[in-house]
FIPA-428153 format. One record per residue (C-alpha): residue in three letters; x, z, y. Coordinates in pm, 1 decimal, padded with zeros to 6 digits, always signed. Example, Ala and Ser with C-alpha at 12.3 -4.5 7.8 and 13.67 -1.06 7.14 Angstrom:
REM FIPA-428153
('ala', (+01230.0, +00780.0, -00450.0))
('ser', (+01367.0, +00714.0, -00106.0))
END
This chain:
REM FIPA-428153
('met', (-01095.7, -00593.1, -01812.7))
('tyr', (-01146.1, -00927.0, -01679.3))
('arg', (-01436.8, -01164.7, -01796.9))
('cys', (-01375.5, -01548.3, -01817.4))
('gly', (-01605.6, -01721.7, -01585.5))
('asn', (-01692.3, -02008.4, -01795.0))
('cys', (-01813.5, -01853.2, -02171.7))
('gly', (-01826.1, -01455.7, -02072.4))
('tyr', (-01519.4, -01335.6, -02313.9))
('leu', (-01366.1, -00998.5, -02192.8))
('tyr', (-00996.9, -00939.1, -02256.8))
('asn', (-00929.4, -00622.4, -02321.8))
('pro', (-00581.9, -00511.7, -02245.8))
('asp', (-00589.0, -00228.5, -02489.9))
('arg', (-00656.0, -00465.7, -02765.3))
('gly', (-00447.3, -00773.2, -02661.4))
('asp', (-00525.9, -01125.8, -02786.5))
('ser', (-00411.1, -01158.8, -03162.7))
('ser', (-00501.1, -01507.5, -03174.4))
('gln', (-00223.6, -01609.7, -02920.5))
('ser', (+00001.5, -01314.1, -03052.2))
('ile', (-00034.4, -01116.7, -02734.9))
('val', (+00038.9, -00768.0, -02861.8))
('pro', (-00197.1, -00476.5, -02755.0))
('asp', (-00130.5, -00303.3, -02414.9))
('thr', (-00063.4, -00598.0, -02245.3))
('ser', (-00179.3, -00605.5, -01931.5))
('phe', (-00406.7, -00907.3, -01772.3))
('gln', (-00095.6, -01011.5, -01505.5))
('ser', (+00142.6, -01000.0, -01781.4))
('leu', (-00028.8, -01312.5, -02004.5))
('pro', (+00174.2, -01596.8, -01968.5))
('lys', (+00027.0, -01885.2, -01756.9))
('ser', (-00029.1, -02096.3, -02037.9))
('trp', (-00226.5, -01804.5, -02162.0))
('thr', (-00641.6, -01958.9, -02206.8))
('cys', (-00946.8, -01818.7, -02294.6))
('pro', (-00933.3, -01759.8, -02710.1))
('arg', (-01311.9, -01862.1, -02695.0))
('cys', (-01364.0, -02179.7, -02492.6))
('gly', (-00995.3, -02286.0, -02367.3))
('ala', (-01059.4, -02186.0, -01967.1))
('pro', (-00740.0, -02092.2, -01789.7))
('lys', (-00613.0, -01771.8, -01666.3))
('glu', (-00750.0, -01888.9, -01285.2))
('lys', (-01139.7, -01867.8, -01424.9))
('phe', (-01120.7, -01491.0, -01537.3))
('lys', (-01226.6, -01224.5, -01300.7))
('lys', (-01159.4, -00831.2, -01319.8))
('ile', (-01436.6, -00630.3, -01348.4))
END
């Protein structure tokens, strides 16, 4: 799981991100560079592995 450093949103690869058409079982590393936090819009670089 990865946590957004701005808002605390947790990216769970098992769930993906339906708001941006990311299917379940998509690893964080496989997310497109353009992917942003669905809650606050922060870029991938703001996320930390937990």
